[in-house]
N, C-alpha and C positions, 0 to 999 in steps of 0.2 A: 667614441668607438670605431667610427667609419673612418674619420682622419687617421686614427693610429695604424688601422689597418691598410690604409693606402700609402701610408709613411713606409711600413716595414716592407711592402711588397714594391715598394721603389728601390730599397736596398737589395730585396733579392735578386733585381734585374740587372745588378751591377755586374761587370765581367770578372772572370776568375783570377786574372791577375790583381786586380785591386784588393781582393780578398787575400790574396797570398801577401800584398805588403802590409794589410791591415793586420795580418797574423804576425809578422815580423815586427811590426810597432807594437802590438800588445806585449810580445816577450821583451822587447827592449824596456818598454815602460813598466813592466812588473816589477822590474830591478832598478828603477831608476831613483836614486835617493841621493846623491852625492851633493848636486848643486843646493837642494832647499837647506842641507846642514851644512854646507861649506863654512857660513860664517860661525857658527857654533863650535864647529871644528877648529877653527882657527882660534878663536878668544879663549874658548875652554879646555882644549886638549894641548894647544900650541901655546897659549897664554899672550896673545897677540891683541893688542887695542882693538876696539871697535872699528874707528876709521882705517886701520892699515888692513883688517878683514874686510871692510867695504871696498877698499881699494883693490883686494885681491879680485873679488868679484869685477869690478871694473876692467881688470886687466882680461877677465874673461870676455868681458862684453867688447872690449877692445879687437881682441882675437876674432869674434863673431863678425865684427865689422869688416875685418880683412877677408874673413872667408865669403861671406855671402854674395859680395859680386862678382868673386872670381868663380865662385860653385855656380851661380846664375849663368855667367857666360859659358862655363863648360857645359851646363845642361843643354843650350842651344846647338853644342857642337857633338856632342857624345851621348847625351841623353842622362837621366837622374839615376837609372838604376845603378850603374858602375860607382858612382859618386856615393850613393847610400851605401852599398856595400863596404867600400873602403873607409868610410865615415864609422860605420859601426864597429869593424874590426879594429880600426888604428885608435879609436877612442876606449874601447877596451883594454888595450894593450897598456896605454897611457895611464888608466886609472890603477892599474895594478902597481905602478910604480909610484904614485903620488904619496901613499902611505910612509914610504922610506925618506921622503925629502923632509927635513927639519929646518934647513936654513931658508931665510926670506927670499933670496934670490933663486934658489933651488926650486922652492914651491910657485915662484911667480913664473919661471922659465915652463915648469910643467902644467901649470894651469892656461898659460898662453897656448903651449902646443895642443893641449886636450880641446882648447876652444875654437882652435883653427882646425882640427879634424872634425871634432863632432858638429859645429855649426854648420858646417859645408853640407850637412845632410838634409837641413832645414829647407833651402829653397829647391833642392833637387826632389825631395818628397812633394812639395806643393806643385811642382812642376809634372812630375810623373803623373801624381793623380790628374792634373788637367788634361795631361796627353791621352791617359788610358779611355776616357770616356768622352761621348759627345756633349755638346752644350746643355742639353735638356737633363742629361744625368749629373751634372756638375756639381750640384748642392748636396744631393743624396751622397755623391762621392766623397766629398770634405766631410760630411758629417759621419760616415763610416769611419774615416780615417781618426777623426776625434772621438768616436767612440770607442776604439780601441787604444786611444792614448789614455782617457780617461778610465777606463777600465782598469790599465795598468797602474794609473797613477792613484787609484783608490785602494791600491794595495802598497805601490813601492814607498813612498812616503812615511805611511802609516807604520810600516813594518821598520822603516829608517829610524822612526822615532825610539821603538824599543831597542832595536840592535845599538842605537848610539847610546843607551842608557847601560850597555854591556860593554861597547867598545865603538868608538868612533871610527877607528881605522876599518873595521870591518864594512861600513857601507861602502868603501870605497872597491871592496875586492867582491861584494855583492852585485854593486852596479856594473864592474867590469864584466863580469861572468855573465850578466844579462845580455849586455850590449855584444859581447862575441858570441852567445848563442843565436842572437837575431840575426846577426851578420853570416853567422854559419848557415843559418835555416834560409837566406836567400841566395846562399851560393849553391845550397844543395836541391833548392825546389826551383823546377824551371818557370822562367817567365816569358813565354815566346810572343806576346805582343806588349811587353814592357819598355821596349828599347825605343827611345825616342829619335827615330831614324827618319829622314827625309831624303827626296832626291834631290842631288846636287845641281843637277842641270834644270829642275823645275824652281829650286828656290835660290840658283847662284847669285841673283840681284839682291836676294834678302839678307843674306848673311855675312855681308861686310860688317865688321866689328866696329868701325869708326861710326857708321850709320845708325847701328843698334844703341851707342852710347848717347848718340846725339837726339834719338827719338824718344828714350827714356827720359832724358832731363829736360827734352822740350815738350813734353806732355804736361800741361798745367794741372788738369785733372789729377794726374799721378802725384805731384807735387804738393798739391793742397792736402790730397790725402795722407801722403806719407808724413806731413809736418803733423797733423792730427794723430796720426798712428804713433809718431815718437812722443807726444805729451800723453797719449793715455795708457802708452806702454810704460811708461816711467811711474804712473800711478800702479799699475799692475806690479811692477816689479818689487814694490816696497815688501810684498811677502818673501824675496829672498834675503834682504838685508835687514831692514828696520824693524819688520814685524816679530820675527823671532825674538830679537833683543827686547824688545817692548814688553813681549808676553812672558820672557824668563826674568828679565831684571825688574821691571815695574811691577808687573802683576804677579810674579812670584809663582808661573804656572809651569807644567812641567814639558820637556822635549815632546814626550808621547801625546801631550795636548795639541802642541803645534801638528805633529804628525796627524792627529785625528781630524784637524781642520782640512787636510789635504782630502781625506776619506768623505768627509759631509760634502765638500766641494765637487770631488767627481762623481759619487753616486748620485747627486742632483743632476749632472750632466748627462749622464749615462740613462738616467729615467726621462728627463724632460728635454733635451736639447733637439733633438730630431723632431718632435710633436712642435716644440714652440718655433723652431724655423720652418717647419711646413705651414703652420698657423700663420706666420707673418711673410711668406714668400712672396706676397702681392705687394708688399710695401717697398717704396722707392729706396734706394740704395741708403741716401743720406738720412732717411729717419730711423732705419734699423741701426745705422751706425752711431747716430747721435745717441737713441735711447740706451744703446750698449755703454757708451762712453759716460753718460749722466749717472748709470747705475753702478759704475766703476767709482764714479766720484764719490756718490752718496755712501755706498758700503765702506769706503776707506774712511770717509770723514766721521762715521759712526765708531771707528775705533776709538777716536778722543774722547769719548764718553764714557770710554769702557773702565769699570773698576773691578770687575771680576770676568768669568767666562761667558756668561749669557749674552752681554752686549758684542763679544768677538764673534760668538757665534752667529747673532743676528746679522753683524756688519759683512760676516761670509757669504751668508745666505743673499742679500741684495747684491753684493760684489759677484756673485756666481751668476746670479740672474744678467748682469753685465756682459759677463764673459760669454755665456751662451749667445746672446744677441750679437756681440761685436765679431768675435773671431771667425766663425763660419761665414758670417756676412762680408767680412774683410778679404778673406780668400777668394770667395766668390766674385767680388768687385775688380780684384785685379786681375783675376782670369778672364773676366769680360771685357775688361778694357784693352788687354794686351792683343797686339799681334801675335797669330800663331807663331811665327818664325822667331818673335823675340819673347816668347813667355818665361823662358827662363831668367831674361835678363831683368823683366818686371818683377817675377818672383824674387830675384836675387835684391832688386831695389826695396821690396817690400820688407824682406827679411832683414836687410841693412838699417832700415829705421827702428826695427824692433831691436836690432844689435846695438843701435847708439843709445836706446834708452838704457839697455842693461849694462852699458859701459858707464852711463852717468847716474841713475837713479839709484842703485844700491849704495854707492860711495856716498851720493850727495844725501841720502835719506838717513844713513847711518852717522854720518857728519853731524846732521842737522839735529839728530836726536840725542848724540851725545852732547852737543853745545847748547842747545836751545829747549830739549826736553819734547815729551810726546805731543803735548798741546800745540805746539808750534808746528811740529812735523805735519800731524794728521789735518790741521787746518791749512796748511800749504798744499798737502796733496789734493785736498778737496778742491781747491782753487784751480789747480793746474787740469783737474779731470773738467771742470766746468768749461775752462777755455777750450779743451779740446773738443768738447760737445759742441760748443758755438761753430767753431771750425768745421766738424763733420757734418753740419747743416749746410754748409756751401759745396759740398762735394757732388759732383754730377757725372752722369754717363754719357752725355751729349758730347757730339764731335769726335766719333770715334778715332782711335789712334792711325789707323790706317790711312783714313781721309786727311787726317792732319800731316802726315808724312808725306801723302802723295802732293799735299797742296805745297 
């Protein structure tokens, strides 16, 4: 009880601007349902094959790959808030158009544009959160943002499951309206301390773009972490591609059940993530990251034994503990090792690894499912997660990037 009181007290001490950002995030996530149902929309509404639908998710990931480093670099120059506003409003407009697209080239073009605009907000949000708080408040700050994300996700995908049963096209409209509302909220509500502004005179020697890129690529700690992040994210993103197909085609479960899994996942996170991370705050980075990766692997591996909803729910519970351990720790780790004047670039690199996995994993998972079946798929996903766990154990916070760059 005392631990929980201390945890929530730490959240109450966070600055007003962070609560404003969290409120906008909640509004956005309450209607976020298009991505989880994209594969089912393409296969059932447009009649596409599973590999082609998976390829479309890969195109979304490819757009995110391009968006992440560009947005990260822009964050170092103009701050995260303008990028977040543009991302929310722009993606809302594109989502309104997607249901009118029927041809393969048009859908691909719109999904790519949607990705470029939407995914630019990811590194911008991570950077803005780190900019708004001092080091000692960083973990509670990331916990608050994830709390907003998961409160929204406890509603959005679940509602999407029922909306999809009525009209797949309606999920894009609802998602668009939520995105536009969140963007309008951030425009209307002032955030006086949110701009990521530095004195040009004080930081002139640190804002050279070529130096920033070299520092990011030359940081061995970051590179090891990003490779492991790519692998474990490939495990994570199976829930966007292969998992819904497995549930509907092999186990003959409904889209509403698939949406309910998001509710289980997010309600667990809302109730347990902040206390869990507070209890493990003293853990070395590598232990928390490796534990999260292993739980992801185990939860996904359990899907291979499923013959009905029970084992799927059990796997999601294990998988969710991995998510609660891994993602807050990963964001805090990148923020800890990044030099302040290159934080956007580091967060962009982190988002890039995540996006690379999104470009590859849904396509690879749906193709493997179509050609080799569920047993081979989930066994392979488990092995990838184990490899990620071993690599995460090599992660270190030693030799700060500032010292390495100075040397």
